[in-house]
C-alpha positions as CSV (number, residue, x, y, z in Angstrom):
1,X,71.6,16.7,91.7
2,X,69.5,17.7,88.7
3,X,71.1,19.1,85.6
4,X,70.8,22.9,85.3
5,X,68.5,24.4,82.7
6,X,67.1,21.1,81.4
7,X,63.9,19.2,81.6
8,X,63.8,15.8,83.2
9,X,63.3,12.9,80.8
10,X,64.8,14.5,77.7
11,X,62.2,17.2,77.0
12,X,64.5,19.5,75.1
13,X,64.7,17.1,72.2
14,X,60.9,16.7,72.1
15,X,60.6,20.4,72.5
16,X,62.9,21.0,69.5
17,X,60.8,18.6,67.4
18,X,57.6,20.3,68.5
19,X,59.0,23.7,67.6
20,X,60.1,22.5,64.2
21,X,56.6,21.0,63.6
22,X,54.9,24.3,64.7
23,X,57.1,26.3,62.4
24,X,56.4,24.0,59.5
25,X,52.7,24.2,60.2
26,X,52.8,28.0,60.5
27,X,54.6,28.2,57.1
28,X,52.0,25.9,55.5
29,X,49.2,28.0,57.0
30,X,50.7,31.2,55.6
31,X,51.0,29.5,52.2
32,X,47.4,28.2,52.4
33,X,46.1,31.6,53.4
34,X,47.9,33.3,50.5
35,X,46.5,30.7,48.1
36,X,43.0,31.1,49.5
37,X,43.2,34.9,49.1
38,X,43.9,34.4,45.4
39,X,40.9,32.1,45.1
40,X,37.5,33.3,43.9
41,X,34.1,31.5,44.2
42,X,30.9,32.3,42.4
43,X,27.4,31.6,43.6
44,X,24.1,32.2,42.0
45,X,20.4,32.7,42.9
46,X,17.2,32.7,41.1
47,X,18.2,29.9,38.7
48,X,21.3,31.9,37.7
49,X,19.6,35.2,37.3
50,X,22.0,36.7,39.9
51,X,25.6,35.7,40.2
52,X,28.0,37.0,42.9
53,X,31.8,36.4,42.9
54,X,33.7,36.7,46.1
55,X,37.5,36.6,46.7
56,X,39.3,34.7,49.4
57,X,39.6,38.0,51.2
58,X,35.8,37.9,51.5
59,X,35.4,40.9,49.1
60,X,32.7,41.0,46.4
61,X,34.6,41.1,43.1
62,X,31.7,40.8,40.6
63,X,28.0,41.0,40.5
64,X,26.2,39.7,37.3
65,X,22.5,40.3,36.7
66,X,20.4,38.8,34.0
67,X,18.3,41.4,32.2
68,X,15.0,39.8,33.1
69,X,15.7,40.0,36.8
70,X,15.8,43.8,36.7
71,X,12.2,44.7,37.3
72,X,11.7,48.3,38.6
73,X,8.3,47.2,40.1
74,X,9.9,44.4,42.1
75,X,13.2,45.8,43.6
76,X,12.7,43.6,46.7
77,X,13.1,40.4,44.7
78,X,16.3,41.6,43.2
79,X,17.6,42.6,46.6
80,X,16.8,39.2,48.0
81,X,18.5,37.4,45.1
82,X,21.6,39.5,45.5
83,X,21.7,38.8,49.2
84,X,21.1,35.1,48.7
85,X,23.9,34.8,46.1
86,X,26.3,36.8,48.3
87,X,25.6,34.7,51.4
88,X,26.1,31.5,49.4
89,X,29.4,32.7,48.0
90,X,30.5,33.7,51.5
91,X,29.6,30.2,52.8
92,X,31.5,28.6,49.9
93,X,34.7,30.6,50.6
94,X,34.4,29.9,54.4
95,X,34.1,26.2,53.6
96,X,37.1,26.3,51.4
97,X,39.1,28.1,54.1
98,X,38.1,25.5,56.7
99,X,39.0,22.6,54.4
100,X,42.4,24.2,53.6
101,X,43.2,24.6,57.3
102,X,42.0,21.2,58.2
103,X,44.5,19.7,55.7
104,X,47.3,21.4,57.6
105,X,46.2,20.9,61.1
106,X,44.9,17.4,60.6
107,X,41.4,18.5,61.8
108,X,42.7,20.0,65.1
109,X,41.0,23.3,64.3
110,X,42.2,26.7,65.4
111,X,41.8,26.1,69.1
112,X,45.4,25.7,70.1
113,X,45.9,25.9,73.9
114,X,48.8,28.3,73.6
């Protein structure tokens, strides 16, 4: 007769360890997320004529323009440089986020089956 409420083969012990590991990983992920939110990255375009700084929360925190890039006759170039610098900063913060999570998950990624 099987024991009541248990798993055959000693699963409860393994399940306990798995739960402890999951809780530890969750705490590490929360800490990494908080650390990342406090981080800022800066990217530039046009040889440094435009600099954009983005926070880990993916919010633009600073835009710096060199005086020579502000040409009223060529607004499109300035718009393109701002867009390029912003996209590069967003890419950098996303890369930092992925690296931070990969350290915790061991490269498993976010695709947990549960």
